[in-house]
C-alpha positions as a LaTeX table, in Angstrom:
\begin{tabular}{lrrr}
\hline
Residue & $x$ (\AA) & $y$ (\AA) & $z$ (\AA) \\
\hline
Met1 & 96.89 & $-29.58$ & $-70.20$ \\
Asn2 & 95.38 & $-27.38$ & $-73.09$ \\
Met3 & 92.01 & $-25.89$ & $-73.16$ \\
Glu4 & 89.89 & $-28.18$ & $-74.50$ \\
Thr5 & 90.59 & $-30.76$ & $-71.97$ \\
Glu6 & 90.29 & $-27.70$ & $-68.98$ \\
Ser7 & 87.39 & $-26.58$ & $-70.06$ \\
Ala8 & 86.27 & $-30.57$ & $-70.25$ \\
Asp9 & 86.86 & $-30.73$ & $-66.15$ \\
Leu10 & 84.69 & $-27.58$ & $-65.60$ \\
Thr11 & 80.84 & $-28.19$ & $-64.90$ \\
Pro12 & 78.75 & $-25.83$ & $-67.45$ \\
Val13 & 76.51 & $-23.35$ & $-65.97$ \\
Val14 & 73.91 & $-20.48$ & $-67.30$ \\
Ile15 & 74.49 & $-17.54$ & $-65.61$ \\
Ala16 & 70.90 & $-15.16$ & $-65.01$ \\
Gly17 & 70.96 & $-11.44$ & $-64.35$ \\
Leu18 & 68.07 & $-9.18$ & $-63.36$ \\
Arg19 & 68.91 & $-5.54$ & $-64.01$ \\
Thr20 & 66.54 & $-3.20$ & $-61.88$ \\
Trp21 & 68.96 & $-0.29$ & $-61.57$ \\
Glu22 & 69.08 & 2.76 & $-64.13$ \\
Asp23 & 73.07 & 2.24 & $-65.11$ \\
Glu24 & 73.95 & $-0.08$ & $-67.38$ \\
Glu25 & 77.37 & $-0.15$ & $-66.97$ \\
Glu26 & 77.39 & $-0.97$ & $-63.89$ \\
Phe27 & 74.85 & $-4.05$ & $-64.11$ \\
Gly28 & 77.42 & $-5.13$ & $-66.93$ \\
Arg29 & 80.40 & $-5.10$ & $-64.06$ \\
Ala30 & 78.45 & $-7.33$ & $-61.65$ \\
Met31 & 77.65 & $-9.73$ & $-64.75$ \\
Asp32 & 81.67 & $-9.64$ & $-65.48$ \\
Glu33 & 82.15 & $-10.14$ & $-61.84$ \\
Leu34 & 79.78 & $-13.12$ & $-61.42$ \\
Glu35 & 81.26 & $-14.88$ & $-64.68$ \\
Ser36 & 84.60 & $-14.63$ & $-62.40$ \\
Leu37 & 83.07 & $-16.14$ & $-58.93$ \\
Cys38 & 82.05 & $-18.80$ & $-61.47$ \\
Glu39 & 85.74 & $-19.45$ & $-62.79$ \\
Ala40 & 86.89 & $-18.94$ & $-59.36$ \\
Cys41 & 84.39 & $-22.06$ & $-58.31$ \\
Asp42 & 85.42 & $-24.12$ & $-61.47$ \\
Leu43 & 82.16 & $-23.66$ & $-63.41$ \\
Met44 & 82.29 & $-22.66$ & $-67.29$ \\
Val45 & 80.00 & $-20.27$ & $-68.09$ \\
Ala46 & 77.67 & $-21.65$ & $-71.45$ \\
Gly47 & 75.44 & $-19.29$ & $-71.60$ \\
Thr48 & 74.26 & $-15.63$ & $-69.89$ \\
Ile49 & 70.37 & $-14.04$ & $-69.73$ \\
Thr50 & 69.56 & $-11.01$ & $-68.58$ \\
Gln51 & 66.32 & $-8.90$ & $-68.08$ \\
Ala52 & 65.00 & $-5.50$ & $-67.04$ \\
Leu53 & 62.42 & $-5.22$ & $-64.75$ \\
Pro54 & 61.64 & $-2.62$ & $-62.18$ \\
His55 & 61.41 & $-5.52$ & $-59.58$ \\
Pro56 & 62.49 & $-8.94$ & $-59.38$ \\
Asp57 & 59.21 & $-11.50$ & $-59.62$ \\
Asn58 & 58.10 & $-12.82$ & $-56.32$ \\
Ala59 & 57.40 & $-16.06$ & $-57.75$ \\
Thr60 & 60.35 & $-16.80$ & $-60.03$ \\
Trp61 & 62.70 & $-13.89$ & $-59.46$ \\
Leu62 & 62.43 & $-13.10$ & $-63.60$ \\
Gly63 & 59.59 & $-12.77$ & $-65.28$ \\
Ser64 & 57.24 & $-15.90$ & $-66.07$ \\
Gly65 & 58.62 & $-15.65$ & $-69.70$ \\
Lys66 & 62.17 & $-15.18$ & $-69.08$ \\
Ala67 & 62.04 & $-17.82$ & $-67.03$ \\
Glu68 & 60.56 & $-20.40$ & $-69.77$ \\
Glu69 & 63.37 & $-18.87$ & $-71.77$ \\
Leu70 & 65.85 & $-19.87$ & $-69.16$ \\
Met71 & 64.65 & $-23.44$ & $-69.39$ \\
Tyr72 & 65.19 & $-23.86$ & $-72.80$ \\
Leu73 & 68.40 & $-22.21$ & $-72.55$ \\
Val74 & 69.28 & $-24.91$ & $-69.76$ \\
Arg75 & 68.72 & $-27.61$ & $-72.11$ \\
Gly76 & 70.49 & $-26.49$ & $-74.72$ \\
Thr77 & 73.70 & $-25.98$ & $-73.28$ \\
Glu78 & 73.46 & $-29.27$ & $-70.71$ \\
Ala79 & 74.06 & $-26.99$ & $-68.07$ \\
Glu80 & 73.91 & $-27.88$ & $-64.72$ \\
His81 & 73.57 & $-25.81$ & $-62.33$ \\
Val82 & 71.97 & $-21.88$ & $-63.20$ \\
Val83 & 73.93 & $-18.84$ & $-61.16$ \\
Cys84 & 71.93 & $-15.54$ & $-60.31$ \\
Leu85 & 73.03 & $-12.24$ & $-60.08$ \\
Gly86 & 71.44 & $-11.43$ & $-56.91$ \\
Asn87 & 70.29 & $-12.88$ & $-53.64$ \\
Leu88 & 66.58 & $-14.74$ & $-54.12$ \\
Ser89 & 64.37 & $-15.68$ & $-51.42$ \\
Pro90 & 63.59 & $-19.05$ & $-50.25$ \\
Ala91 & 60.47 & $-19.12$ & $-52.39$ \\
Gln92 & 61.73 & $-17.84$ & $-55.72$ \\
Met93 & 64.74 & $-20.17$ & $-55.35$ \\
Lys94 & 62.32 & $-23.07$ & $-55.11$ \\
Asn95 & 59.78 & $-22.31$ & $-57.94$ \\
Leu96 & 62.66 & $-21.33$ & $-60.14$ \\
Gln97 & 64.23 & $-24.32$ & $-59.73$ \\
Lys98 & 60.78 & $-26.47$ & $-60.42$ \\
Met99 & 60.48 & $-25.00$ & $-63.48$ \\
Ile100 & 64.14 & $-25.46$ & $-65.14$ \\
Glu101 & 64.50 & $-28.98$ & $-63.50$ \\
Val102 & 68.54 & $-28.11$ & $-62.18$ \\
Pro103 & 70.10 & $-26.59$ & $-59.04$ \\
Val104 & 69.64 & $-22.48$ & $-58.93$ \\
Trp105 & 72.35 & $-20.80$ & $-56.67$ \\
Asp106 & 72.04 & $-17.21$ & $-55.86$ \\
Arg107 & 75.42 & $-15.10$ & $-56.08$ \\
Thr108 & 75.17 & $-15.42$ & $-51.95$ \\
Asn109 & 75.47 & $-19.63$ & $-52.33$ \\
Leu110 & 78.25 & $-19.28$ & $-55.17$ \\
Ile111 & 80.16 & $-17.36$ & $-52.60$ \\
Leu112 & 79.52 & $-20.08$ & $-49.89$ \\
Glu113 & 80.39 & $-22.68$ & $-52.44$ \\
Ile114 & 84.11 & $-20.98$ & $-53.26$ \\
Phe115 & 84.64 & $-20.35$ & $-49.59$ \\
Ser116 & 83.95 & $-24.27$ & $-48.93$ \\
Arg117 & 86.43 & $-25.63$ & $-51.12$ \\
Arg118 & 89.12 & $-23.00$ & $-50.26$ \\
Ala119 & 88.92 & $-23.15$ & $-46.72$ \\
Arg120 & 92.16 & $-24.91$ & $-45.35$ \\
Thr121 & 92.33 & $-24.47$ & $-41.38$ \\
Arg122 & 89.79 & $-25.79$ & $-39.09$ \\
Glu123 & 88.95 & $-22.43$ & $-38.14$ \\
Ala124 & 88.40 & $-21.40$ & $-41.55$ \\
Arg125 & 86.39 & $-24.72$ & $-42.24$ \\
Leu126 & 84.37 & $-23.91$ & $-39.15$ \\
Gln127 & 83.44 & $-20.63$ & $-40.07$ \\
Val128 & 82.03 & $-21.26$ & $-43.52$ \\
Glu129 & 80.16 & $-24.09$ & $-42.53$ \\
Ser130 & 78.24 & $-21.60$ & $-40.06$ \\
Ala131 & 77.47 & $-19.83$ & $-42.40$ \\
Tyr132 & 76.51 & $-21.83$ & $-45.01$ \\
Leu133 & 74.29 & $-23.88$ & $-42.55$ \\
Gln134 & 72.57 & $-20.21$ & $-41.71$ \\
Tyr135 & 72.39 & $-19.63$ & $-45.27$ \\
Met136 & 70.49 & $-23.09$ & $-45.54$ \\
Leu137 & 68.04 & $-23.36$ & $-42.50$ \\
Pro138 & 65.39 & $-21.03$ & $-44.05$ \\
Arg139 & 65.52 & $-23.05$ & $-47.46$ \\
Leu140 & 65.34 & $-26.27$ & $-46.49$ \\
Ser141 & 61.52 & $-26.66$ & $-47.84$ \\
Gly142 & 62.92 & $-26.72$ & $-51.41$ \\
Met143 & 64.94 & $-30.04$ & $-50.23$ \\
Trp144 & 62.31 & $-32.50$ & $-49.98$ \\
Lys145 & 59.80 & $-32.36$ & $-52.86$ \\
His146 & 60.34 & $-36.02$ & $-53.76$ \\
Leu147 & 59.06 & $-36.91$ & $-49.96$ \\
Gly148 & 55.14 & $-36.84$ & $-48.84$ \\
Arg149 & 53.93 & $-33.38$ & $-48.33$ \\
Gln150 & 51.07 & $-32.76$ & $-45.25$ \\
Ser151 & 47.85 & $-34.92$ & $-46.04$ \\
Gly152 & 44.13 & $-33.76$ & $-45.90$ \\
Gly153 & 42.25 & $-34.33$ & $-42.75$ \\
Gly154 & 40.75 & $-32.63$ & $-39.97$ \\
Gly155 & 39.98 & $-33.07$ & $-35.90$ \\
Ser156 & 42.59 & $-34.67$ & $-33.82$ \\
Arg157 & 43.85 & $-37.62$ & $-36.45$ \\
Ala158 & 45.15 & $-34.62$ & $-38.82$ \\
Asn159 & 48.89 & $-35.71$ & $-39.99$ \\
Lys160 & 51.90 & $-33.86$ & $-40.94$ \\
Gly161 & 53.27 & $-36.37$ & $-44.07$ \\
Ile162 & 56.53 & $-37.43$ & $-43.61$ \\
Gly163 & 58.59 & $-34.48$ & $-45.51$ \\
Glu164 & 57.45 & $-31.87$ & $-43.11$ \\
Lys165 & 58.63 & $-34.36$ & $-40.02$ \\
Gln166 & 62.16 & $-35.02$ & $-42.08$ \\
Ile167 & 61.74 & $-30.92$ & $-42.50$ \\
Glu168 & 61.77 & $-30.17$ & $-38.85$ \\
Leu169 & 64.24 & $-33.03$ & $-38.05$ \\
Asp170 & 66.86 & $-31.34$ & $-40.33$ \\
Arg171 & 66.03 & $-27.95$ & $-38.88$ \\
Arg172 & 66.51 & $-28.84$ & $-35.35$ \\
Gln173 & 69.70 & $-30.49$ & $-36.41$ \\
Ile174 & 70.98 & $-27.60$ & $-37.92$ \\
Ser175 & 70.32 & $-25.25$ & $-35.44$ \\
His176 & 72.01 & $-27.53$ & $-32.88$ \\
Arg177 & 75.21 & $-27.78$ & $-35.32$ \\
Ile178 & 74.77 & $-24.22$ & $-35.65$ \\
Asn179 & 75.38 & $-23.57$ & $-31.96$ \\
Glu180 & 78.18 & $-26.20$ & $-31.40$ \\
Leu181 & 80.50 & $-24.07$ & $-34.53$ \\
Arg182 & 79.26 & $-20.93$ & $-32.28$ \\
Lys183 & 81.07 & $-22.68$ & $-29.17$ \\
Glu184 & 84.26 & $-23.86$ & $-30.86$ \\
Leu185 & 84.74 & $-20.74$ & $-32.82$ \\
Lys186 & 84.62 & $-19.22$ & $-29.44$ \\
Gln187 & 87.18 & $-21.01$ & $-28.26$ \\
Ile188 & 89.17 & $-20.54$ & $-30.81$ \\
Glu189 & 88.44 & $-16.82$ & $-30.77$ \\
Arg190 & 89.63 & $-16.47$ & $-27.27$ \\
Thr191 & 93.21 & $-18.68$ & $-28.22$ \\
Arg192 & 93.90 & $-16.33$ & $-31.22$ \\
Asp193 & 92.98 & $-13.37$ & $-28.58$ \\
Val194 & 96.08 & $-15.36$ & $-26.67$ \\
Gln195 & 98.16 & $-15.46$ & $-29.71$ \\
Arg196 & 97.67 & $-11.87$ & $-30.39$ \\
Ser197 & 98.71 & $-10.39$ & $-26.60$ \\
Gly198 & 101.46 & $-12.62$ & $-27.16$ \\
Arg199 & 102.33 & $-10.74$ & $-30.21$ \\
Arg200 & 101.76 & $-7.36$ & $-28.64$ \\
Arg201 & 104.57 & $-8.18$ & $-25.78$ \\
Asp202 & 106.67 & $-8.85$ & $-28.57$ \\
Gly203 & 106.97 & $-5.03$ & $-29.03$ \\
Phe204 & 106.68 & $-5.37$ & $-33.05$ \\
Pro205 & 104.60 & $-2.71$ & $-34.95$ \\
His206 & 101.34 & $-4.78$ & $-36.77$ \\
Val207 & 100.66 & $-3.87$ & $-40.49$ \\
Ala208 & 97.50 & $-5.55$ & $-41.68$ \\
Leu209 & 96.81 & $-6.12$ & $-45.48$ \\
Val210 & 93.08 & $-5.56$ & $-46.69$ \\
Gly211 & 91.30 & $-4.99$ & $-49.95$ \\
Tyr212 & 89.12 & $-6.00$ & $-52.33$ \\
Thr213 & 90.03 & $-9.75$ & $-53.30$ \\
Asn214 & 92.32 & $-10.17$ & $-56.23$ \\
Ala215 & 94.11 & $-6.60$ & $-55.48$ \\
Gly216 & 97.40 & $-8.81$ & $-55.09$ \\
Lys217 & 97.74 & $-9.26$ & $-51.01$ \\
Ser218 & 98.90 & $-12.13$ & $-50.69$ \\
Ser219 & 101.64 & $-11.18$ & $-53.60$ \\
Leu220 & 102.49 & $-8.04$ & $-51.70$ \\
Met221 & 103.23 & $-10.14$ & $-48.73$ \\
Asn222 & 105.32 & $-12.71$ & $-50.13$ \\
Leu223 & 107.47 & $-9.81$ & $-51.95$ \\
Leu224 & 108.22 & $-8.64$ & $-48.69$ \\
Leu225 & 109.22 & $-11.98$ & $-47.21$ \\
Asp226 & 111.86 & $-11.94$ & $-50.40$ \\
Met227 & 113.27 & $-8.96$ & $-49.26$ \\
Ser228 & 113.37 & $-10.40$ & $-45.46$ \\
Asp229 & 117.01 & $-11.25$ & $-44.22$ \\
Pro230 & 117.41 & $-15.28$ & $-44.92$ \\
Ala231 & 118.84 & $-15.04$ & $-41.38$ \\
Ser232 & 115.28 & $-14.84$ & $-39.55$ \\
Gly233 & 114.75 & $-18.16$ & $-41.62$ \\
Asn234 & 113.70 & $-19.85$ & $-44.50$ \\
Gln235 & 111.22 & $-17.38$ & $-46.43$ \\
Glu236 & 109.78 & $-19.88$ & $-48.88$ \\
Asp237 & 108.27 & $-22.08$ & $-46.22$ \\
Lys238 & 106.34 & $-18.66$ & $-45.04$ \\
Lys239 & 105.43 & $-17.85$ & $-48.36$ \\
Val240 & 101.17 & $-17.87$ & $-48.70$ \\
Phe241 & 99.24 & $-18.91$ & $-51.38$ \\
Glu242 & 99.31 & $-16.52$ & $-54.63$ \\
Lys243 & 97.01 & $-16.42$ & $-57.88$ \\
Asp244 & 95.22 & $-14.01$ & $-59.88$ \\
Met245 & 91.69 & $-15.29$ & $-58.93$ \\
Leu246 & 88.63 & $-14.20$ & $-56.60$ \\
Phe247 & 89.00 & $-15.30$ & $-52.89$ \\
Ala248 & 92.23 & $-17.27$ & $-53.68$ \\
Thr249 & 93.05 & $-17.71$ & $-49.94$ \\
Leu250 & 90.68 & $-17.38$ & $-47.26$ \\
Asp251 & 93.20 & $-18.20$ & $-43.94$ \\
Thr252 & 94.42 & $-15.01$ & $-42.17$ \\
Ser253 & 98.13 & $-15.11$ & $-41.99$ \\
Val254 & 100.87 & $-13.00$ & $-39.83$ \\
Arg255 & 104.34 & $-13.27$ & $-40.89$ \\
Lys256 & 107.56 & $-11.72$ & $-39.39$ \\
Ile257 & 108.79 & $-8.95$ & $-42.19$ \\
Asp258 & 112.28 & $-8.28$ & $-41.43$ \\
Val259 & 113.98 & $-5.89$ & $-44.50$ \\
Pro260 & 117.93 & $-5.39$ & $-44.05$ \\
Gly261 & 118.60 & $-2.12$ & $-42.56$ \\
Arg262 & 114.45 & $-1.71$ & $-41.33$ \\
Lys263 & 113.13 & $-2.57$ & $-37.99$ \\
Pro264 & 110.98 & $-5.90$ & $-38.25$ \\
Phe265 & 107.37 & $-5.71$ & $-37.78$ \\
Leu266 & 104.39 & $-8.12$ & $-38.06$ \\
Leu267 & 102.32 & $-8.17$ & $-41.11$ \\
Ser268 & 98.77 & $-9.75$ & $-41.49$ \\
Asp269 & 96.87 & $-10.62$ & $-44.51$ \\
Thr270 & 92.99 & $-11.05$ & $-44.15$ \\
Val271 & 90.24 & $-12.54$ & $-46.61$ \\
Gly272 & 89.47 & $-10.12$ & $-49.50$ \\
Phe273 & 86.53 & $-8.22$ & $-49.05$ \\
Ile274 & 83.57 & $-8.04$ & $-52.17$ \\
Glu275 & 80.68 & $-5.89$ & $-53.08$ \\
Asn276 & 77.77 & $-7.11$ & $-50.93$ \\
Ile277 & 79.63 & $-9.57$ & $-49.27$ \\
Pro278 & 77.08 & $-12.38$ & $-47.53$ \\
His279 & 76.09 & $-11.02$ & $-44.21$ \\
Asp280 & 76.75 & $-14.44$ & $-42.47$ \\
Leu281 & 80.26 & $-14.80$ & $-43.75$ \\
Ile282 & 81.40 & $-11.23$ & $-42.12$ \\
Lys283 & 79.52 & $-12.61$ & $-38.93$ \\
Ala284 & 81.57 & $-15.73$ & $-39.05$ \\
Phe285 & 85.03 & $-14.44$ & $-40.16$ \\
Arg286 & 84.62 & $-11.03$ & $-37.34$ \\
Ser287 & 86.85 & $-13.01$ & $-35.34$ \\
Thr288 & 89.80 & $-13.41$ & $-38.16$ \\
Leu289 & 88.90 & $-9.89$ & $-39.39$ \\
Ala290 & 89.40 & $-8.56$ & $-35.82$ \\
Glu291 & 93.41 & $-8.51$ & $-36.51$ \\
Val292 & 92.76 & $-5.75$ & $-38.24$ \\
Lys293 & 91.00 & $-3.83$ & $-35.34$ \\
Tyr294 & 94.73 & $-4.37$ & $-33.47$ \\
Ala295 & 96.72 & $-3.22$ & $-36.37$ \\
Asp296 & 99.35 & $-0.15$ & $-35.48$ \\
Val297 & 98.79 & 0.62 & $-39.43$ \\
Ile298 & 96.31 & $-0.51$ & $-42.36$ \\
Leu299 & 97.30 & $-1.16$ & $-46.20$ \\
Ile300 & 94.06 & $-0.84$ & $-48.37$ \\
Val301 & 95.42 & $-2.66$ & $-50.92$ \\
Met302 & 93.64 & $-1.94$ & $-54.48$ \\
Asp303 & 94.39 & $-2.96$ & $-58.20$ \\
Ser304 & 95.37 & 0.00 & $-60.28$ \\
Ser305 & 94.62 & $-1.77$ & $-63.52$ \\
Asp306 & 90.77 & $-2.39$ & $-62.54$ \\
Pro307 & 88.77 & 0.27 & $-64.01$ \\
His308 & 86.73 & $-0.23$ & $-60.91$ \\
His309 & 89.69 & 0.03 & $-58.03$ \\
Val310 & 87.81 & 3.36 & $-56.79$ \\
Met311 & 84.30 & 1.57 & $-55.80$ \\
His312 & 86.69 & $-1.77$ & $-54.85$ \\
Lys313 & 88.20 & 1.22 & $-52.21$ \\
Lys314 & 84.47 & 2.54 & $-51.20$ \\
Val315 & 83.57 & $-1.43$ & $-50.49$ \\
Thr316 & 86.72 & $-2.18$ & $-48.51$ \\
Glu317 & 86.36 & 0.93 & $-46.45$ \\
Asp318 & 82.76 & 0.49 & $-46.10$ \\
Thr319 & 83.64 & $-3.11$ & $-44.63$ \\
Leu320 & 85.69 & $-1.65$ & $-42.09$ \\
Arg321 & 83.48 & 1.05 & $-40.54$ \\
Asp322 & 80.82 & $-2.25$ & $-39.97$ \\
Leu323 & 83.76 & $-4.07$ & $-38.31$ \\
Asp324 & 84.07 & $-1.20$ & $-36.01$ \\
Val325 & 87.80 & $-0.25$ & $-37.38$ \\
Ser326 & 88.50 & 3.45 & $-36.97$ \\
Gly327 & 91.33 & 5.65 & $-35.40$ \\
Ile328 & 94.19 & 3.09 & $-37.19$ \\
Pro329 & 96.64 & 4.76 & $-39.92$ \\
Arg330 & 95.62 & 4.26 & $-43.04$ \\
Ile331 & 98.35 & 4.05 & $-46.40$ \\
Tyr332 & 96.70 & 3.59 & $-50.27$ \\
Val333 & 98.42 & 1.11 & $-51.99$ \\
Tyr334 & 97.72 & 1.00 & $-55.55$ \\
Asn335 & 99.42 & $-2.46$ & $-56.89$ \\
Lys336 & 99.51 & $-4.04$ & $-60.08$ \\
Ala337 & 101.24 & $-0.11$ & $-61.32$ \\
Asp338 & 102.89 & $-1.89$ & $-64.16$ \\
Leu339 & 99.88 & $-2.76$ & $-65.78$ \\
Arg340 & 97.83 & 0.35 & $-65.00$ \\
Asp341 & 96.53 & 3.00 & $-67.29$ \\
Lys342 & 99.43 & 5.61 & $-67.29$ \\
Asp343 & 97.14 & 8.42 & $-67.43$ \\
Leu344 & 95.78 & 7.71 & $-63.82$ \\
Thr345 & 97.16 & 10.14 & $-61.26$ \\
Val346 & 97.58 & 8.98 & $-57.53$ \\
Glu347 & 94.82 & 9.83 & $-55.71$ \\
Asn348 & 94.67 & 12.10 & $-52.31$ \\
His349 & 93.02 & 10.70 & $-49.31$ \\
Pro350 & 92.58 & 12.61 & $-46.11$ \\
Gly351 & 94.04 & 11.17 & $-43.43$ \\
Gly352 & 96.12 & 8.59 & $-45.62$ \\
Asp353 & 98.92 & 8.85 & $-48.11$ \\
Ser354 & 98.85 & 7.07 & $-51.52$ \\
Tyr355 & 101.47 & 5.04 & $-53.20$ \\
Tyr356 & 101.62 & 3.38 & $-56.79$ \\
Ile357 & 103.75 & $-0.10$ & $-56.62$ \\
Ser358 & 103.94 & $-3.76$ & $-57.99$ \\
Ala359 & 104.20 & $-6.46$ & $-56.36$ \\
His360 & 105.07 & $-8.40$ & $-59.46$ \\
Thr361 & 108.36 & $-5.79$ & $-60.37$ \\
Gly362 & 108.68 & $-4.39$ & $-56.92$ \\
Tyr363 & 108.41 & $-0.97$ & $-58.42$ \\
Gly364 & 107.66 & 1.82 & $-55.47$ \\
Ile365 & 107.83 & $-0.69$ & $-52.72$ \\
Asp366 & 111.12 & 1.30 & $-51.10$ \\
Asp367 & 108.69 & 4.51 & $-51.03$ \\
Leu368 & 106.30 & 2.59 & $-49.41$ \\
Leu369 & 108.37 & 0.71 & $-46.77$ \\
Asp370 & 109.87 & 4.36 & $-46.46$ \\
Ala371 & 106.12 & 5.76 & $-45.50$ \\
Leu372 & 105.19 & 2.60 & $-43.10$ \\
Phe373 & 108.50 & 3.34 & $-40.55$ \\
Ser374 & 107.46 & 6.80 & $-40.78$ \\
Leu375 & 104.49 & 6.23 & $-38.97$ \\
Phe376 & 106.02 & 3.90 & $-36.78$ \\
Gln377 & 108.03 & 6.39 & $-35.70$ \\
Ser378 & 105.27 & 8.64 & $-35.43$ \\
Gly379 & 103.95 & 6.11 & $-33.02$ \\
Ser380 & 107.06 & 6.22 & $-30.97$ \\
Arg381 & 108.51 & 7.74 & $-27.96$ \\
Met382 & 111.78 & 8.50 & $-26.28$ \\
Ile383 & 112.80 & 6.13 & $-22.99$ \\
Glu384 & 114.85 & 6.28 & $-20.06$ \\
Val385 & 115.61 & 3.19 & $-18.21$ \\
Cys386 & 118.55 & 1.05 & $-16.59$ \\
Ile387 & 118.56 & $-1.85$ & $-17.25$ \\
Pro388 & 119.57 & $-4.60$ & $-14.24$ \\
Tyr389 & 122.80 & $-7.13$ & $-16.33$ \\
Thr390 & 120.39 & $-9.91$ & $-15.34$ \\
Asp391 & 117.79 & $-9.18$ & $-17.80$ \\
Gly392 & 119.68 & $-9.46$ & $-20.84$ \\
Ser393 & 116.40 & $-10.52$ & $-22.60$ \\
Met394 & 114.97 & $-6.54$ & $-22.43$ \\
Leu395 & 118.54 & $-4.95$ & $-23.24$ \\
Ser396 & 118.27 & $-7.15$ & $-26.56$ \\
Arg397 & 114.36 & $-6.18$ & $-27.69$ \\
Ile398 & 115.37 & $-2.42$ & $-27.32$ \\
His399 & 118.23 & $-2.48$ & $-29.73$ \\
Arg400 & 116.34 & $-4.99$ & $-32.14$ \\
Glu401 & 112.74 & $-2.87$ & $-31.89$ \\
Gly402 & 114.13 & 0.46 & $-31.18$ \\
Gln403 & 116.75 & 3.11 & $-32.17$ \\
Val404 & 119.39 & 3.34 & $-29.35$ \\
Ile405 & 120.40 & 7.18 & $-28.68$ \\
Glu406 & 122.90 & 6.55 & $-26.12$ \\
Glu407 & 124.26 & 3.64 & $-23.50$ \\
Arg408 & 126.22 & 3.33 & $-20.44$ \\
Phe409 & 127.38 & 0.75 & $-18.53$ \\
Glu410 & 126.69 & 1.83 & $-14.50$ \\
Glu411 & 127.43 & $-0.31$ & $-11.41$ \\
Asp412 & 123.96 & $-1.36$ & $-11.54$ \\
Gly413 & 123.28 & $-2.67$ & $-15.02$ \\
Thr414 & 123.02 & $-0.62$ & $-18.88$ \\
Cys415 & 121.69 & 2.63 & $-18.85$ \\
Ile416 & 120.06 & 3.35 & $-21.97$ \\
Lys417 & 118.53 & 6.10 & $-23.90$ \\
Ala418 & 116.43 & 5.00 & $-26.96$ \\
Val419 & 113.31 & 5.64 & $-29.05$ \\
Cys420 & 110.58 & 2.79 & $-28.90$ \\
Pro421 & 107.54 & 1.76 & $-30.15$ \\
Ala422 & 104.45 & 2.72 & $-28.00$ \\
Ser423 & 104.24 & $-0.92$ & $-27.20$ \\
Leu424 & 107.32 & $-1.57$ & $-26.15$ \\
Ala425 & 107.77 & 1.80 & $-23.99$ \\
Asp426 & 104.49 & 0.93 & $-22.00$ \\
His427 & 105.95 & $-2.51$ & $-21.49$ \\
Ile428 & 108.83 & $-1.26$ & $-20.10$ \\
Glu429 & 107.56 & 1.36 & $-18.32$ \\
Asn430 & 104.96 & $-0.79$ & $-16.57$ \\
Ser431 & 107.47 & $-3.73$ & $-15.55$ \\
Arg432 & 109.78 & $-1.39$ & $-13.67$ \\
\hline
\end{tabular}
């Protein structure tokens, strides 16, 4: 398919930005990111309009003159939507939409639309629907302008028009659906807790990939799957979707990484973060992101070729703080080293090591794995135990997950001295 055909398949939109802060460079970065979000939603930016104001206009977000200019730009480009940088109030959205006569989305609406298109699993779909309905609930009043409004009159015969009744009906239906979704998500969360407990009993260290969207987390997971022992299963079937775009993947994936010569571990890939991520999305995806809270090590992945990667790191750490994730060892992974400015140097992070890697070429991966296994080892401890001959599965686990120092075959069973992960050592001691 050529580029002209691809463009014809995209929906033309106009993006609008309102600069209410001093930093013009930061505003330009935010507008570039908004354009990338539009591309991720299969929208083609046909025009751009910006304005600098000390604060948004209460009625139409943009000033009245700039809003009229936006109307003419929409008509001239035949745009089907307007996407605004920022979060519009229901009244601002309604008034601006009435003036320009095409649907108006704010940044939150756009991100929700991307999530709704990308969600694949039942859990992700329910989470996105919950966030979308909570976003739409206060905005229903602008959706029924074609219906009757409240009529005049007084006394006991005061009449509420049909539009008012439709709005109230929809509000009740949406509120009821939100409650249903919360119950379903609670059930899924309980199931996820059971699955997580099962993985903990297996004794494998758990590593969580987190980071700004499109930093290369899925690419890193797929590279480690490529490096895994083919004897542990068909790695191609375990690979996750990867693409150079924002929010290419939403669903949390947990894979066993079994690199020859190293102890196996579990690796989880979570939804990417973004600046000013909608609050309702954080709430809806909290159970999914809980995988991070139970990790033994967190890999914070950044795109080292992006000049704004320092800001992306801050957004990631702020989001982890919002999720109450603390006290877990962190490694800062600067991905896409093959594309970065060679003058950049590795940053020092208190309480965490830093590594440049390339998930595309494999550069730096061995150093990263060495750092990971050093952290695993620091969380291990020595055990001395006699395993009955009838418990061959436990003996196999110690050989598979630990480092055997000494092994003797006695009358009562196999007496073994080994360095084991803390989770396995706890399990052995509690079962004796």
